[in-house]
N, CA, C and O atoms as a DFTB+ gen file, in Angstrom:
480 C
 N C O
     1  1       0.833      -1.163       0.000
     2  2       0.000       0.000       0.000
     3  2       0.880       1.229       0.000
     4  3       1.893       1.265       0.699
     5  1       0.514       2.232      -0.769
     6  2       1.296       3.450      -0.859
     7  2       1.023       4.364       0.319
     8  3      -0.062       4.339       0.900
     9  1       2.003       5.163       0.662
    10  2       1.845       6.198       1.678
    11  2       2.809       7.315       1.349
    12  3       3.988       7.070       1.094
    13  1       2.316       8.536       1.355
    14  2       3.120       9.684       0.974
    15  2       3.003      10.769       2.014
    16  3       2.239      10.647       2.970
    17  1       3.760      11.830       1.827
    18  2       3.571      13.032       2.612
    19  2       4.296      13.037       3.932
    20  3       5.163      12.206       4.202
    21  1       3.908      14.014       4.760
    22  2       4.579      14.254       6.018
    23  2       4.024      13.427       7.167
    24  3       4.655      13.343       8.220
    25  1       2.861      12.815       6.991
    26  2       2.231      12.060       8.067
    27  2       2.632      10.601       7.928
    28  3       2.509      10.041       6.839
    29  1       3.111       9.960       9.002
    30  2       3.526       8.567       8.901
    31  2       2.352       7.662       8.565
    32  3       1.206       7.966       8.897
    33  1       2.645       6.550       7.906
    34  2       1.632       5.557       7.572
    35  2       1.077       4.992       8.869
    36  3       1.845       4.628       9.760
    37  1      -0.241       4.911       8.991
    38  2      -0.852       4.509      10.251
    39  2      -1.527       3.147      10.174
    40  3      -2.389       2.855      11.003
    41  1      -1.174       2.318       9.225
    42  2      -1.833       1.023       9.076
    43  2      -1.865       0.243      10.375
    44  3      -2.911      -0.285      10.751
    45  1      -0.725       0.160      11.075
    46  2      -0.684      -0.609      12.313
    47  2      -1.575       0.011      13.371
    48  3      -2.296      -0.699      14.072
    49  1      -1.532       1.336      13.494
    50  2      -2.341       2.013      14.499
    51  2      -3.821       1.895      14.188
    52  3      -4.645       1.837      15.102
    53  1      -4.166       1.858      12.915
    54  2      -5.575       1.787      12.542
    55  2      -6.108       0.375      12.666
    56  3      -7.323       0.179      12.639
    57  1      -5.245      -0.610      12.800
    58  2      -5.677      -1.979      12.994
    59  2      -6.202      -2.651      11.741
    60  3      -7.155      -3.426      11.818
    61  1      -5.610      -2.379      10.593
    62  2      -6.057      -3.036       9.373
    63  2      -5.731      -4.518       9.427
    64  3      -4.610      -4.901       9.762
    65  1      -6.713      -5.355       9.098
    66  2      -6.536      -6.799       9.059
    67  2      -6.415      -7.258       7.619
    68  3      -6.898      -6.596       6.700
    69  1      -5.764      -8.400       7.430
    70  2      -5.733      -8.984       6.098
    71  2      -7.122      -9.452       5.693
    72  3      -7.433      -9.504       4.503
    73  1      -7.971      -9.799       6.677
    74  2      -9.308     -10.300       6.391
    75  2     -10.335      -9.196       6.198
    76  3     -11.465      -9.470       5.796
    77  1      -9.965      -7.959       6.476
    78  2     -10.904      -6.851       6.408
    79  2     -11.265      -6.544       4.961
    80  3     -10.427      -6.656       4.066
    81  1     -12.522      -6.155       4.738
    82  2     -13.006      -5.793       3.415
    83  2     -12.455      -4.418       3.061
    84  3     -12.863      -3.412       3.642
    85  1     -11.529      -4.375       2.110
    86  2     -10.863      -3.127       1.747
    87  2     -11.329      -2.629       0.391
    88  3     -11.768      -3.400      -0.462
    89  1     -11.223      -1.327       0.219
    90  2     -11.499      -0.708      -1.070
    91  2     -10.317       0.192      -1.408
    92  3      -9.755       0.838      -0.524
    93  1      -9.944       0.237      -2.668
    94  2      -8.817       1.060      -3.092
    95  2      -9.273       2.423      -3.568
    96  3     -10.201       2.535      -4.369
    97  1      -8.620       3.450      -3.074
    98  2      -8.831       4.800      -3.585
    99  2      -7.691       5.067      -4.559
   100  3      -6.522       5.055      -4.173
   101  1      -8.032       5.309      -5.816
   102  2      -7.039       5.389      -6.883
   103  2      -6.841       6.843      -7.304
   104  3      -7.780       7.515      -7.730
   105  1      -5.598       7.316      -7.174
   106  2      -5.243       8.680      -7.548
   107  2      -5.102       8.788      -9.063
   108  3      -5.113       7.784      -9.775
   109  1      -4.969      10.014      -9.536
   110  2      -4.889      10.252     -10.978
   111  2      -3.696       9.562     -11.633
   112  3      -3.746       9.250     -12.823
   113  1      -2.620       9.316     -10.873
   114  2      -1.453       8.647     -11.439
   115  2      -1.527       7.128     -11.304
   116  3      -0.581       6.429     -11.667
   117  1      -2.640       6.612     -10.786
   118  2      -2.831       5.174     -10.663
   119  2      -2.433       4.589      -9.316
   120  3      -2.692       3.413      -9.062
   121  1      -1.809       5.380      -8.445
   122  2      -1.465       4.865      -7.119
   123  2      -2.745       4.566      -6.347
   124  3      -3.707       5.332      -6.385
   125  1      -2.733       3.437      -5.648
   126  2      -3.906       3.004      -4.901
   127  2      -3.616       3.013      -3.412
   128  3      -2.565       2.558      -2.961
   129  1      -4.567       3.540      -2.659
   130  2      -4.483       3.618      -1.207
   131  2      -5.687       2.868      -0.648
   132  3      -6.831       3.262      -0.878
   133  1      -5.429       1.785       0.085
   134  2      -6.514       0.951       0.579
   135  2      -7.050       1.465       1.909
   136  3      -6.300       1.902       2.783
   137  1      -8.379       1.398       2.034
   138  2      -9.063       1.758       3.275
   139  2     -10.146       0.718       3.525
   140  3     -10.633       0.092       2.583
   141  1     -10.525       0.527       4.779
   142  2     -11.645      -0.370       5.049
   143  2     -12.914       0.159       4.376
   144  3     -13.176       1.361       4.382
   145  1     -13.682      -0.738       3.809
   146  2     -14.944      -0.355       3.173
   147  2     -15.832       0.378       4.185
   148  3     -16.525       1.334       3.835
   149  1     -15.804      -0.076       5.432
   150  2     -16.619       0.559       6.469
   151  2     -16.233       2.024       6.660
   152  3     -17.096       2.866       6.907
   153  1     -14.944       2.329       6.548
   154  2     -14.475       3.708       6.699
   155  2     -14.907       4.552       5.504
   156  3     -15.382       5.674       5.676
   157  1     -14.745       4.022       4.300
   158  2     -15.142       4.764       3.098
   159  2     -16.645       5.030       3.099
   160  3     -17.093       6.081       2.641
   161  1     -17.422       4.077       3.614
   162  2     -18.878       4.222       3.629
   163  2     -19.344       5.336       4.559
   164  3     -20.465       5.825       4.424
   165  1     -18.498       5.742       5.499
   166  2     -18.852       6.835       6.408
   167  2     -18.698       8.202       5.740
   168  3     -19.257       9.190       6.213
   169  1     -17.947       8.260       4.650
   170  2     -17.734       9.513       3.932
   171  2     -18.871       9.715       2.939
   172  3     -19.106       8.874       2.072
   173  1     -19.562      10.820       3.070
   174  2     -20.717      11.095       2.220
   175  2     -20.371      10.995       0.731
   176  3     -21.181      10.523      -0.067
   177  1     -19.172      11.438       0.365
   178  2     -18.758      11.413      -1.044
   179  2     -18.757       9.997      -1.619
   180  3     -19.111       9.791      -2.780
   181  1     -18.353       9.017      -0.794
   182  2     -18.226       7.642      -1.279
   183  2     -19.485       6.802      -1.067
   184  3     -19.606       5.739      -1.675
   185  1     -20.418       7.235      -0.233
   186  2     -21.600       6.445       0.096
   187  2     -22.390       6.026      -1.134
   188  3     -22.718       4.849      -1.291
   189  1     -22.695       6.970      -2.000
   190  2     -23.488       6.662      -3.190
   191  2     -22.806       5.667      -4.103
   192  3     -23.454       4.779      -4.657
   193  1     -21.506       5.811      -4.262
   194  2     -20.733       4.903      -5.109
   195  2     -20.809       3.487      -4.551
   196  3     -21.069       2.533      -5.283
   197  1     -20.579       3.362      -3.246
   198  2     -20.555       2.044      -2.613
   199  2     -21.940       1.408      -2.559
   200  3     -22.069       0.189      -2.669
   201  1     -22.974       2.228      -2.390
   202  2     -24.336       1.689      -2.359
   203  2     -24.792       1.254      -3.746
   204  3     -25.494       0.251      -3.879
   205  1     -24.402       1.996      -4.778
   206  2     -24.851       1.656      -6.131
   207  2     -24.091       0.473      -6.722
   208  3     -24.618      -0.220      -7.592
   209  1     -22.879       0.233      -6.272
   210  2     -22.083      -0.892      -6.772
   211  2     -21.397      -1.562      -5.590
   212  3     -20.250      -1.253      -5.268
   213  1     -22.109      -2.481      -4.948
   214  2     -21.595      -3.123      -3.744
   215  2     -20.429      -4.062      -4.013
   216  3     -19.764      -4.495      -3.072
   217  1     -20.169      -4.381      -5.253
   218  2     -19.063      -5.268      -5.606
   219  2     -17.790      -4.514      -5.973
   220  3     -16.750      -5.132      -6.203
   221  1     -17.862      -3.191      -6.030
   222  2     -16.690      -2.422      -6.439
   223  2     -15.529      -2.634      -5.466
   224  3     -15.721      -2.754      -4.256
   225  1     -14.338      -2.676      -6.022
   226  2     -13.140      -2.845      -5.201
   227  2     -12.257      -1.604      -5.229
   228  3     -11.246      -1.542      -4.529
   229  1     -12.644      -0.599      -6.050
   230  2     -11.851       0.623      -6.114
   231  2     -12.720       1.801      -6.529
   232  3     -13.736       1.654      -7.207
   233  1     -12.277       2.970      -6.094
   234  2     -12.915       4.223      -6.481
   235  2     -11.827       5.095      -7.091
   236  3     -10.816       5.380      -6.448
   237  1     -12.039       5.516      -8.328
   238  2     -11.045       6.327      -9.036
   239  2     -11.305       7.805      -8.790
   240  3     -12.392       8.316      -9.057
   241  1     -10.296       8.473      -8.281
   242  2     -10.347       9.903      -8.015
   243  2      -9.434      10.568      -9.038
   244  3      -8.321      10.990      -8.723
   245  1      -9.929      10.651     -10.263
   246  2      -9.103      10.979     -11.419
   247  2      -8.496      12.374     -11.415
   248  3      -7.515      12.614     -12.119
   249  1      -9.038      13.277     -10.659
   250  2      -8.489      14.636     -10.637
   251  2      -7.749      14.939      -9.344
   252  3      -7.513      16.102      -9.016
   253  1      -7.385      13.899      -8.613
   254  2      -6.706      14.112      -7.332
   255  2      -5.303      13.527      -7.368
   256  3      -5.097      12.390      -7.793
   257  1      -4.342      14.328      -6.913
   258  2      -2.958      13.881      -6.800
   259  2      -2.847      12.814      -5.714
   260  3      -3.681      12.744      -4.811
   261  1      -1.835      12.009      -5.809
   262  2      -1.604      10.952      -4.827
   263  2      -1.447      11.514      -3.413
   264  3      -1.874      10.882      -2.447
   265  1      -0.842      12.693      -3.284
   266  2      -0.690      13.298      -1.956
   267  2      -2.041      13.529      -1.284
   268  3      -2.196      13.265      -0.092
   269  1      -3.020      14.022      -2.049
   270  2      -4.336      14.269      -1.487
   271  2      -5.062      12.970      -1.178
   272  3      -5.705      12.851      -0.135
   273  1      -4.965      11.997      -2.073
   274  2      -5.641      10.717      -1.865
   275  2      -5.041      10.006      -0.656
   276  3      -5.762       9.363       0.108
   277  1      -3.733      10.116      -0.481
   278  2      -3.088       9.539       0.694
   279  2      -3.632      10.166       1.972
   280  3      -3.915       9.456       2.937
   281  1      -3.781      11.488       1.989
   282  2      -4.325      12.177       3.160
   283  2      -5.758      11.712       3.441
   284  3      -6.119      11.484       4.596
   285  1      -6.562      11.572       2.404
   286  2      -7.942      11.093       2.570
   287  2      -7.935       9.687       3.156
   288  3      -8.690       9.392       4.082
   289  1      -7.088       8.827       2.618
   290  2      -7.018       7.442       3.098
   291  2      -6.577       7.397       4.560
   292  3      -7.141       6.640       5.351
   293  1      -5.584       8.193       4.925
   294  2      -5.138       8.230       6.317
   295  2      -6.267       8.694       7.233
   296  3      -6.477       8.122       8.303
   297  1      -6.989       9.723       6.815
   298  2      -8.104      10.233       7.611
   299  2      -9.173       9.153       7.789
   300  3      -9.657       8.925       8.898
   301  1      -9.535       8.495       6.695
   302  2     -10.584       7.465       6.769
   303  2     -10.159       6.293       7.648
   304  3     -10.952       5.800       8.451
   305  1      -8.910       5.843       7.501
   306  2      -8.442       4.720       8.326
   307  2      -8.439       5.094       9.809
   308  3      -8.887       4.313      10.649
   309  1      -7.937       6.275      10.125
   310  2      -7.861       6.694      11.524
   311  2      -9.255       6.849      12.127
   312  3      -9.507       6.416      13.252
   313  1     -10.151       7.467      11.370
   314  2     -11.474       7.775      11.908
   315  2     -12.500       6.671      11.678
   316  3     -13.683       6.871      11.954
   317  1     -12.082       5.530      11.188
   318  2     -13.012       4.406      11.034
   319  2     -13.597       4.018      12.386
   320  3     -14.788       3.720      12.486
   321  1     -12.770       4.019      13.422
   322  2     -13.226       3.649      14.766
   323  2     -13.019       4.761      15.788
   324  3     -13.292       4.574      16.974
   325  1     -12.538       5.920      15.333
   326  2     -12.317       7.069      16.210
   327  2     -13.036       8.271      15.605
   328  3     -12.512       8.904      14.689
   329  1     -14.222       8.593      16.101
   330  2     -14.956       9.723      15.511
   331  2     -14.165      11.023      15.607
   332  3     -13.543      11.294      16.634
   333  1     -14.184      11.831      14.544
   334  2     -13.459      13.101      14.599
   335  2     -14.128      14.062      15.583
   336  3     -15.349      14.066      15.741
   337  1     -13.306      14.870      16.235
   338  2     -13.823      15.924      17.102
   339  2     -14.124      17.129      16.216
   340  3     -13.290      17.537      15.408
   341  1     -15.290      17.682      16.366
   342  2     -15.668      18.839      15.561
   343  2     -15.441      20.116      16.365
   344  3     -15.888      20.218      17.508
   345  1     -14.746      21.089      15.774
   346  2     -14.493      22.345      16.487
   347  2     -15.787      23.147      16.628
   348  3     -16.724      22.962      15.852
   349  1     -15.833      24.034      17.620
   350  2     -17.030      24.864      17.791
   351  2     -17.175      25.861      16.640
   352  3     -16.201      26.235      15.986
   353  1     -18.415      26.273      16.420
   354  2     -18.689      27.294      15.403
   355  2     -19.380      28.449      16.087
   356  3     -20.361      28.224      16.796
   357  1     -18.933      29.640      15.919
   358  2     -17.707      30.047      15.231
   359  2     -16.474      29.725      16.075
   360  3     -16.556      29.572      17.294
   361  1     -15.353      29.628      15.408
   362  2     -14.100      29.358      16.115
   363  2     -13.721      30.559      16.974
   364  3     -13.765      31.697      16.506
   365  1     -13.350      30.312      18.224
   366  2     -12.942      31.425      19.073
   367  2     -11.557      31.972      18.716
   368  3     -11.222      33.098      19.086
   369  1     -10.745      31.174      17.994
   370  2      -9.422      31.628      17.557
   371  2      -8.976      30.790      16.371
   372  3      -9.633      29.816      16.004
   373  1      -7.861      31.172      15.777
   374  2      -7.319      30.422      14.646
   375  2      -6.596      29.160      15.090
   376  3      -6.251      28.317      14.262
   377  1      -6.365      29.025      16.388
   378  2      -5.671      27.857      16.932
   379  2      -6.673      26.726      17.132
   380  3      -7.522      26.784      18.021
   381  1      -6.562      25.689      16.288
   382  2      -7.482      24.552      16.377
   383  2      -7.053      23.509      17.398
   384  3      -7.842      22.626      17.734
   385  1      -5.826      23.587      17.898
   386  2      -5.296      22.525      18.746
   387  2      -6.152      22.177      19.965
   388  3      -6.192      21.005      20.339
   389  1      -6.841      23.131      20.606
   390  2      -7.672      22.720      21.748
   391  2      -8.950      21.987      21.344
   392  3      -9.618      21.395      22.192
   393  1      -9.293      22.024      20.056
   394  2     -10.603      21.546      19.633
   395  2     -10.599      20.277      18.799
   396  3     -11.631      19.615      18.691
   397  1      -9.471      19.920      18.210
   398  2      -9.429      18.744      17.335
   399  2      -8.348      17.771      17.791
   400  3      -7.460      18.123      18.568
   401  1      -8.440      16.561      17.301
   402  2      -7.485      15.515      17.619
   403  2      -6.100      15.875      17.055
   404  3      -6.016      16.412      15.951
   405  1      -5.019      15.591      17.788
   406  2      -3.670      15.864      17.266
   407  2      -3.418      15.201      15.910
   408  3      -2.701      15.754      15.076
   409  1      -4.001      14.027      15.686
   410  2      -3.842      13.366      14.391
   411  2      -4.332      14.274      13.262
   412  3      -3.660      14.422      12.241
   413  1      -5.507      14.880      13.453
   414  2      -6.069      15.739      12.413
   415  2      -5.216      16.986      12.191
   416  3      -5.045      17.428      11.054
   417  1      -4.686      17.549      13.263
   418  2      -3.798      18.706      13.111
   419  2      -2.570      18.349      12.288
   420  3      -2.184      19.099      11.391
   421  1      -1.955      17.211      12.586
   422  2      -0.778      16.770      11.830
   423  2      -1.129      16.464      10.385
   424  3      -0.342      16.733       9.477
   425  1      -2.303      15.906      10.175
   426  2      -2.709      15.515       8.826
   427  2      -2.859      16.715       7.903
   428  3      -2.472      16.653       6.736
   429  1      -3.410      17.794       8.411
   430  2      -3.632      18.960       7.556
   431  2      -2.449      19.913       7.509
   432  3      -2.428      20.838       6.697
   433  1      -1.475      19.697       8.367
   434  2      -0.276      20.543       8.340
   435  2       0.537      20.191       7.103
   436  3       0.920      19.037       6.911
   437  1       0.797      21.177       6.276
   438  2       1.607      20.957       5.079
   439  2       2.696      22.013       5.017
   440  3       2.527      23.139       5.486
   441  1       3.809      21.625       4.433
   442  2       4.879      22.611       4.272
   443  2       4.600      23.467       3.035
   444  3       3.715      23.142       2.243
   445  1       5.342      24.543       2.868
   446  2       5.105      25.494       1.785
   447  2       5.230      24.836       0.414
   448  3       4.435      25.124      -0.480
   449  1       6.209      23.961       0.237
   450  2       6.400      23.290      -1.047
   451  2       5.191      22.439      -1.402
   452  3       4.713      22.477      -2.536
   453  1       4.694      21.672      -0.439
   454  2       3.529      20.822      -0.682
   455  2       2.315      21.682      -0.989
   456  3       1.559      21.375      -1.911
   457  1       2.115      22.751      -0.233
   458  2       0.977      23.637      -0.445
   459  2       1.029      24.238      -1.842
   460  3       0.020      24.263      -2.546
   461  1       2.206      24.726      -2.248
   462  2       2.371      25.339      -3.561
   463  2       2.088      24.314      -4.648
   464  3       1.436      24.641      -5.640
   465  1       2.560      23.087      -4.490
   466  2       2.334      22.035      -5.468
   467  2       0.836      21.766      -5.621
   468  3       0.366      21.529      -6.734
   469  1       0.091      21.799      -4.535
   470  2      -1.339      21.539      -4.576
   471  2      -2.121      22.667      -5.214
   472  3      -3.080      22.424      -5.946
   473  1      -1.720      23.900      -4.943
   474  2      -2.447      25.054      -5.464
   475  2      -2.164      25.265      -6.939
   476  3      -3.064      25.622      -7.699
   477  1      -0.932      25.049      -7.348
   478  2      -0.526      25.266      -8.741
   479  2      -0.882      24.090      -9.541
   480  3      -0.628      24.063     -10.745
């Protein structure tokens, strides 16, 4: 399984089993990032795809770079059994650290080069 970016691969921490029903998220360059089907089904974007084709083994994200698909896969694997903490609205400050899980803070932290690559 591929893993990119600044966030370490969390397969062991997420408890992925060889017997678990996995689905591949395929980036525009063909790299595949596996996530539990149960985790993908929690994401509204993937629900319709999975419900309409219950036999599918992959979802192609043709306009997404591997870096973004990797981040999505890491988020889905981590939050499959750990619900995300939602910050209050409106935010009392720009500092999210008191309101969200440290994993999520690390996941969205990107360096300038990565940010520029994504925007351009």
